[in-house]
VMD Tcl script that draws the C-alpha trace (Angstrom):
set ca {
  {0.25 -0.04 0.21}
  {1.52 3.32 -1.06}
  {1.47 6.54 1.05}
  {-1.63 8.94 0.49}
  {-0.41 12.48 0.54}
  {-2.70 14.47 3.11}
  {-3.26 17.16 0.61}
  {-3.89 14.67 -2.55}
  {-0.72 15.84 -4.34}
  {1.02 13.17 -6.59}
  {4.13 12.29 -5.29}
  {6.31 14.24 -7.95}
  {4.00 17.41 -7.15}
  {5.29 20.50 -5.20}
  {3.34 22.46 -3.17}
  {1.93 25.99 -4.42}
  {4.67 28.32 -3.79}
  {5.65 32.24 -4.46}
  {7.99 34.75 -4.02}
  {6.44 38.33 -2.93}
  {8.88 41.01 -3.45}
  {9.05 44.28 -1.37}
  {7.38 42.58 1.77}
  {9.09 45.29 4.08}
  {10.13 48.63 3.83}
  {13.81 49.22 4.98}
  {15.92 46.29 3.73}
  {17.97 46.35 1.03}
  {15.74 43.71 -0.32}
  {12.82 41.92 1.07}
  {10.77 38.67 0.05}
  {7.78 36.53 1.55}
  {8.66 32.95 0.31}
  {5.66 30.69 0.61}
  {5.77 26.91 0.13}
  {2.30 25.65 0.87}
  {1.78 26.65 4.41}
  {5.25 27.17 5.14}
  {6.20 31.11 5.18}
  {9.42 32.69 5.73}
  {10.30 36.30 5.46}
  {13.50 36.81 3.84}
  {15.41 40.19 4.40}
  {18.73 41.06 2.94}
  {21.17 43.56 4.53}
  {24.27 45.17 3.06}
  {27.10 46.79 5.16}
  {30.53 48.04 4.08}
  {33.60 46.17 5.50}
  {34.19 42.38 5.70}
  {35.27 39.80 8.49}
  {38.83 40.37 9.36}
  {40.17 37.36 7.53}
  {39.01 39.02 4.43}
  {40.17 42.88 4.87}
  {42.16 44.18 1.97}
  {41.62 41.29 -0.17}
  {38.95 43.12 -2.15}
  {36.45 40.49 -1.78}
  {32.84 40.67 0.08}
  {31.31 38.23 2.29}
  {27.85 36.60 2.80}
  {26.42 35.34 5.97}
  {22.88 34.15 7.31}
  {21.16 34.09 10.20}
  {17.80 31.87 10.72}
  {15.17 32.01 13.40}
  {11.77 30.46 13.92}
  {9.24 32.91 15.43}
  {7.28 32.23 18.47}
  {3.88 31.68 16.49}
  {5.30 29.63 13.75}
  {4.22 26.45 15.22}
  {1.10 24.93 17.03}
  {3.01 25.07 20.05}
  {5.00 28.44 21.05}
  {8.93 28.40 20.30}
  {10.81 29.89 22.86}
  {12.90 32.84 21.49}
  {16.70 31.95 20.79}
  {18.75 34.53 22.19}
  {22.71 34.10 23.18}
  {22.65 30.54 22.67}
  {21.41 29.00 19.38}
  {20.20 25.86 19.41}
  {22.22 22.90 17.05}
  {19.49 22.87 14.74}
  {19.23 26.81 14.18}
  {23.00 26.88 13.65}
  {23.05 23.97 11.42}
  {20.17 25.69 8.89}
  {21.78 29.22 9.00}
  {24.92 27.29 8.11}
  {23.52 25.61 5.07}
  {21.75 28.69 4.26}
  {24.98 30.73 3.97}
  {26.73 28.09 2.28}
  {24.10 27.87 -0.46}
  {23.97 31.55 -1.23}
  {27.33 32.08 -1.38}
  {27.43 29.76 -4.11}
  {25.41 32.46 -5.87}
  {28.16 35.17 -5.85}
  {31.13 36.40 -7.07}
  {32.79 38.15 -4.37}
  {35.23 40.21 -6.21}
  {32.45 41.77 -8.05}
  {30.79 42.53 -4.61}
  {33.80 44.20 -3.03}
  {34.33 44.45 0.46}
  {30.87 44.41 1.49}
  {29.18 42.22 3.74}
  {25.67 40.85 2.88}
  {23.48 39.51 5.69}
  {20.50 37.26 4.69}
  {17.77 37.06 7.51}
  {15.46 34.15 7.22}
  {12.65 34.46 9.80}
  {9.91 31.73 9.86}
  {6.47 33.25 10.13}
  {5.03 29.85 9.70}
  {6.43 26.61 9.51}
  {4.82 23.19 7.97}
  {8.21 21.41 7.05}
  {10.72 22.74 4.26}
  {12.01 25.88 6.27}
  {15.50 25.43 5.43}
  {15.04 24.93 1.46}
  {12.29 27.58 1.61}
  {14.53 29.98 3.01}
  {17.43 29.23 0.78}
  {15.05 29.60 -2.29}
  {13.54 33.10 -1.00}
  {16.90 34.21 0.00}
  {18.19 34.00 -3.36}
  {15.40 36.04 -4.83}
  {16.05 38.47 -2.09}
  {19.60 38.62 -2.75}
  {19.38 38.97 -6.57}
  {16.76 41.81 -6.03}
  {19.39 43.48 -3.53}
  {22.29 43.05 -5.95}
  {20.23 44.54 -8.83}
  {19.42 47.64 -7.01}
  {22.95 48.30 -6.26}
  {23.49 47.99 -10.00}
  {20.83 50.63 -10.55}
  {22.23 52.98 -7.88}
  {25.39 52.75 -9.59}
  {27.26 51.12 -6.49}
  {28.19 48.26 -8.39}
  {29.62 48.28 -12.13}
  {28.47 44.39 -12.83}
  {26.37 42.09 -10.91}
  {28.06 39.57 -8.61}
  {25.35 37.30 -9.12}
  {26.85 34.36 -11.18}
  {24.32 31.49 -10.10}
  {20.86 30.76 -9.60}
  {20.17 28.81 -6.48}
  {17.23 26.87 -5.33}
  {16.58 23.95 -2.72}
  {14.10 21.47 -1.95}
  {13.28 18.67 0.25}
  {12.32 14.75 -1.20}
  {11.53 12.16 1.45}
  {11.20 8.46 1.14}
  {7.36 7.07 2.55}
  {6.71 3.40 2.53}
  {9.94 2.99 0.13}
  {8.67 5.53 -2.40}
  {10.17 8.98 -3.20}
  {7.86 12.31 -2.55}
  {8.71 15.54 -3.28}
  {8.31 18.73 -1.27}
  {7.29 17.12 2.05}
  {4.77 18.96 4.46}
  {5.07 18.33 8.29}
  {2.88 15.31 8.52}
  {4.98 13.61 5.67}
  {8.25 14.88 7.54}
  {7.44 13.29 10.46}
  {6.33 9.79 8.78}
  {9.39 9.80 6.40}
  {11.84 6.80 6.59}
  {14.40 8.92 4.61}
  {14.84 12.71 4.48}
  {16.68 14.84 1.95}
  {17.59 18.41 1.33}
  {18.99 19.28 -1.97}
  {20.31 22.31 -3.30}
  {21.19 23.12 -6.97}
  {22.12 26.05 -9.05}
  {20.45 26.69 -12.86}
  {22.45 24.25 -14.48}
  {21.32 21.46 -12.06}
  {24.81 21.34 -10.40}
  {24.76 20.30 -6.96}
  {25.44 22.49 -4.18}
  {24.70 20.40 -1.22}
  {22.91 17.15 -0.77}
  {21.55 16.28 3.34}
  {20.38 12.87 3.30}
  {19.22 10.95 6.24}
  {17.83 7.74 6.77}
  {15.36 8.09 9.69}
  {14.60 4.36 10.14}
  {16.23 1.80 8.04}
  {18.46 2.49 5.18}
  {17.93 3.57 1.24}
  {19.39 1.92 -1.85}
  {21.26 3.51 -4.28}
  {18.54 3.23 -6.73}
  {16.17 5.18 -4.27}
  {18.87 7.79 -4.09}
  {18.76 8.18 -7.63}
  {14.93 8.48 -7.39}
  {15.33 11.35 -4.96}
  {17.63 13.29 -6.81}
  {15.50 13.14 -9.95}
  {12.62 14.15 -7.90}
  {14.62 16.86 -6.64}
  {15.73 18.36 -10.00}
  {12.22 18.47 -11.16}
  {11.41 20.57 -8.11}
  {14.26 22.64 -8.29}
  {13.60 23.27 -11.85}
  {10.11 24.50 -10.96}
  {11.32 26.76 -8.12}
  {13.89 28.21 -10.61}
  {11.16 29.41 -13.10}
  {9.12 30.89 -10.20}
  {12.10 32.78 -8.93}
  {12.77 34.09 -12.65}
  {8.90 35.18 -12.81}
  {9.30 36.69 -9.51}
  {12.52 38.71 -10.28}
  {11.09 39.85 -13.97}
  {13.55 41.90 -15.56}
  {16.35 41.07 -13.28}
  {19.28 39.86 -15.07}
  {21.68 37.15 -13.48}
}
mol new
graphics top color blue
foreach p $ca { graphics top sphere $p radius 0.5 }
foreach p [lrange $ca 0 end-1] q [lrange $ca 1 end] { graphics top cylinder $p $q radius 0.2 }
display resetview
């Protein structure tokens, strides 16, 4: 008996997803990223200067911060202040690594870009939605710097998107929601660029094991989902070139 999806999607079908630009006023760029019931506010800030290890190199830097707001889940999440949970640290490092793959840091110059991903509502896929939405905000911010004459060429060299895939009752399912994420025997998070070049794969057997054939199926599903997200990003960004 195969797994029946709670929302009646096909196994290879993404949840509805969107990227709303200009969601807040003061950030260099702001995007509300939605994937099903998961909603994440992605803000980009840009400051002059870089960490000490990059000083006088002419190269910029990108870092990311991730938080889940108290009302994002059915039971209130405690705010994380000085001491971050291991999960939060892992996710924000993943977001940072993924989005650094989008940039030519010499073209950026000695500036630090901070991508803030704040989970307003969580229904699984928060890290992958943060990466996909974070890229849209990043590309919009870089385009604004170009339009203002601050940069002479765009630092964006790759488009980045991410998606989750899981095995349920031995079969692959794309873009898991919370119910599926909890039940999954195997959980993958996959990050790729516009050429479907792999940036990162996080794959874990929550129970049992998975075969090489199943892993290939998971990656095929991931490619399909990421192609859909890449197109949605391009539509959201309109005339922005990258």
